[in-house]
N, C-alpha and C positions, 0 to 999 in steps of 0.2 A: 453602418447599419448593424444593429445587434442580431446575431443569429443564434437560434437555439440549435444545438447539435442534433441534426436529423440524419446522421450517417445511415447507411443502408443496414448496417448490423443492428441486432436487437439490443436496445438499451434498457436496463432495468427501470421499471416505471417509477421507482422511488427517487430516481436521480435525474436531475435537469442541468444541463451544461450550456453556458452562454459565452459568446465571444464576439469580437467586431471584425473578425477575419477568419479565413478558412485555415485552422491550425493543422489539420491533417495534411493539407497540401505544403504547408511550410515544413513540417516534419519530413514528408516525402522528398521534397527538393533537397533538404539538408542531408539526410541519411542515405537516400538512393544514390546520390552523387559520390558518397563515400564508401558504400558496401555493395552497391548494385543489386543482383538477383538475391542475394542473401537477405537484403532488407525486404524485398517483395515476398519471399518465402515466410518471413517472420510475421508480416502483417496478415498474410492470407491465413496463417494458423491462428492468429489473434482474432480475426473476424469468424473464422470457423468455430472458435471456441465460444464466443459471444452468442452464436446461433446454434449451439449445442451439436455441432457437426463433427466432433472429434472422436467420438466413440470408436474404439478399435484402431484409432490412429494417433496415439499419444506419442509415438516416435521413441527414440532411445534416451531422450533427455527433455526435461521441462523447458517450455518456451520462456518462462519467467521464473525467477527466484526471488522471494521476499526475504530479506535479510535483516535480522535484529543485531545491532552491534553492542548495545547495552540493554539490560531489562529494566531500565529506569526512565522516569520522566520528571521534568521540573513542574509539571501541572497535574492536577487531579480533577479532570473535567467530569461534569455530572453524567455525561453519556458514555463515559469509558470505564470499563470494569478495571478496577485497581487490585483486586484481590491476589493476583499473581505477580504483581510488579513492584511497587514501592515498599510493600510490607514484606515481601519475600526475600530470599537470599540474593545478595547483588551479584550479577554476573556481568563480565565484560569479555567480548569476543577475544580469545587469546591470539597471539601473533601465529602460533602454530596452527590453530584452527583456521585462521584466515589464510594461511599458506596453502593448506589442504583444499579449502574451498576454492580459492581463486586458480589453483593449478588445475582443478577439475573444470571450472568455468572456461579456462583457456583451451584445454585439451578437447572439450565438447562443444565449444563455440556457442556459449550461452548467448541468447539474443537480447534479453531484457533482464534488468536487475532493479529491484525496489529496495531502497534503503528506508526502512519503516518499522512497524509494529510499536516500538517505543520512540524516544527522541534521539535520532541519530547524531545531533550536533553535540550531545553530552559525550560522544566518543572524542577523546582528546586529539587523536591523530587522524582525524577524518580525511585529511589531504593524502594520506598513505593509502587509504581505501579507494579513493578517487584514482589514484595512480595505477593501483592494481587492476581496477575495472578497465582503464584504459589500455593497459598492457595486455589484458585478456581479450581485447577487441570486442567488448560488449557494446552492442549498438545503441540501445536505449536505456538510459540510466535515470531513474526517478529518485528524487530526494523528497521524502515527507517530513514536514517540521510544523511545529507550532509558531515559528518565527520569532520566538522570544530571544533566541541566541544568534539571530541573523545580524550580527554586528559587522563592522567593516572588514575584520580580520577573516571572519567565516565567509562573508560575501565574496572576498577576493579569492579565497580557497576554491569556492564553487565556480566563479567565473573562469578561473585558470584550469578547470577540469573539463572532462568531456560530459558532464551532467546535461542531459537533455531537457529534463522537466523538474521544475521546483514547485511543489504542492504545499500551500501553507493553510493550516486550519485556523480559522478565527472565530466563526459561530456567533458574531455579534456585530452590532453596529454602533451601539453606545457604550459608554463606560460602565454604566450601572448593569447592563445585561452582561457585558464581558466579565464583569467580576462575579456575577452569579453563576455562569456556566463554565468558566475557565478559571479554576481556583488554584492558586500557586501552593506548591508543597511548602515553601517558606512562608510562613504566616506573617501578618502585620506589615506588609509592604505598603508604604504610604504613596508610592509615586502613581502617576496615571499610566497603568500598564497598557491600556489599549492605544494611547497616544504614542507610547515608546514603540510599540509593535508597528503601527502605521508608518512611523519614520523609519523603522528598519526596512520595511518594504519599499517604501518610496526611495530611500538612499540606495537600496539594491537596484532598482530600476535605473536610477541615474548613473549608477557605477557600470551597469550593463551598456549603457549608452556610451559612456567614456572608454569602455574596452572594445567599442564598436562590434558588439555581438548581438546576434538575434536570439541566441540560446543561453541558458535554459529558458524554455517557455515557462511563464510563471502563472500559476492559477491559485486563487484564493477560494476557500470553501466554507460552507455554512450547513451545519447540520440542524435542521428544523425541529425545535422542542417547544414545549408549552411556554417556556420563559422567554423564547426569543422570536417566535414565528412572526410577531408583529413588525419585526425589523427586516424581513426578507427583502422587500423591494428596495428600501434605503441602501441596504448592503449591497445588493446587486448593481444598483445605479452608481454607487460610489466607486466600487472597485473595478467596473468595466472601463472606467476612464483612466485607470491607473495600470493595471495588469493586463495579461493577455487573454485570460478566461476566468470565468466564475462557476462554481459548482454549487448547487443547492440540493441537499439530500434530506429525505424524511428520516426521522429517528428510526433507528433499528433497535429492537429490544435486546438488552444485554442479559436477559434471564437465562439464555442458553447456557451460560457458563455455570451458573449454579446448578441448572438441571442435569447437565452432563456430569457435574461433580458427584451426583448421587449413584452413578452406575460404575461398576468395575470395567476394566478395559475389554474383557471378553463380551460383556453385555453390550457395550458401545458399538463393537463391531459386528455384532449379531443383526440379522435382517429384521427390519421393522415389519410389523403386521399391518400397519396404517395403509389404508387404501383411499382416504377421503380427498386427496388431491394428487395431481401430476407433479412429482418432485423431479427437479432438474438442477444440476450444478456443473459448471464448466471446469471448476478448479482441479479435480483430480486428473484431468487430461492435459492440463496446460501449466500448472504451477505448483510450486511447494514453498512452504515457509521454513526457514532455518533460524532457530532462536539462539541467543547468545550462549547458552550451554551445549550447544551442538544438536539439540533435539530437532528432528525433522517432522513437519506435519503436512497434511495433504491440502491445506489452504492457508489463507492469511488470517482468517477470522480469529478473534480471541478464543472462541469455543474450540477451535481446532487444536489448542494446546493440550486438550484432554483426550486427543485422538492421536498420539504419536505413532509414526510409521517406521522410526529408526533413528539413529544418531550418527553424524559425520565422523565421530570418534571411533565407531565400531565398524562402519561400512562406507563404501564409496557412494557418492550421490546417485550415480548411474545405476548402481545396484538397488539402492532404495527406491529409485523410480520405477523398478521392475519387480519389487519384492511382493510376497503373497499378501501383505496387509493392504497395500494400495490397489493391488489387483482385485482383492475382495470388495473394496469401496466401489471401483468402477463396475465390477459384475453386479453389484447390488443395484446400481442405478440402471444398468441395462435391463435387468429383470423388473424394474419398477418397484423394487423393494428396497430402498436405500437403508444403510445400517442405521441403527438407533441414534447413533451420535450425529450422523448427517440430518436425519429427520428432525431432531431437536432444534439444530441450527436453522433449517429451512422453515420451520414452523415460527421461528422468531425473527425472521428476516422477510421484510416486505419486498415483493418484486413487482 
């Protein structure tokens, strides 16, 4: 029976999740057995954040860190802002930066790590990152990918790690639509790219069975656009028979990146005077993003890159989590006058 995710926590109205089984129970059985009460505390904080119950209770360290290993992608998808990525200076997270980051994760017992923002499988030694995450005893490790590099070699690296969730963005059912919305950086590719991607995922699932593993849980996702919305049901029905879950998300405007670029940093951090709606965001109390150049932001959104709160090369993560910049963001939400940067983001984000 197909289930729409109806967990008690508040879900954004623009996201629908579907699965054939209770994945939260699978995750609980897997990680509670391994980590006990620590896992329960992690999930409680997660649920509290989704329901906006974390104000004043952000703790001494983020619940989740979103980590960018390289600032590049092999696709230029129509719904994704590229201004700061493929055309900008190329960065790869250095070994020294990774040492600093994972030492901090281990010392502070980070609960959840998301390898995301750009395409993590472009990082050549991804297995070393998996190993560091396991050594740091991070409970819940997410890998976000477009799946094009999910060959057998990378699949084995993932399956031989402690990655708990593999999220694959596809956004199309047919070849024609895939070629429209998920455009390769390398032009004039003649192959059937969506067929190759589908084979990558199917082969991963077969390999997971061969490893006799239930994890990572695999999700395929679809961002609903004008060019692909007619394929939502076909996409959902196809992938629910192959992977563990499917997510369908309404398009979120990328205008916020351009809008925030018009302001200087002091202006972005200043209190907004807008009062036309009730602005809420869980990110400043639960997570941070760390980019491949060491920049730390208060959220994972593309627009957050224009709102830096520190750099891991200049200060410790635990200090950045408590510094005056992120405190100002939290205080602004508490006063119902979020900063200009956050207001622009939320005005462009469907909830």
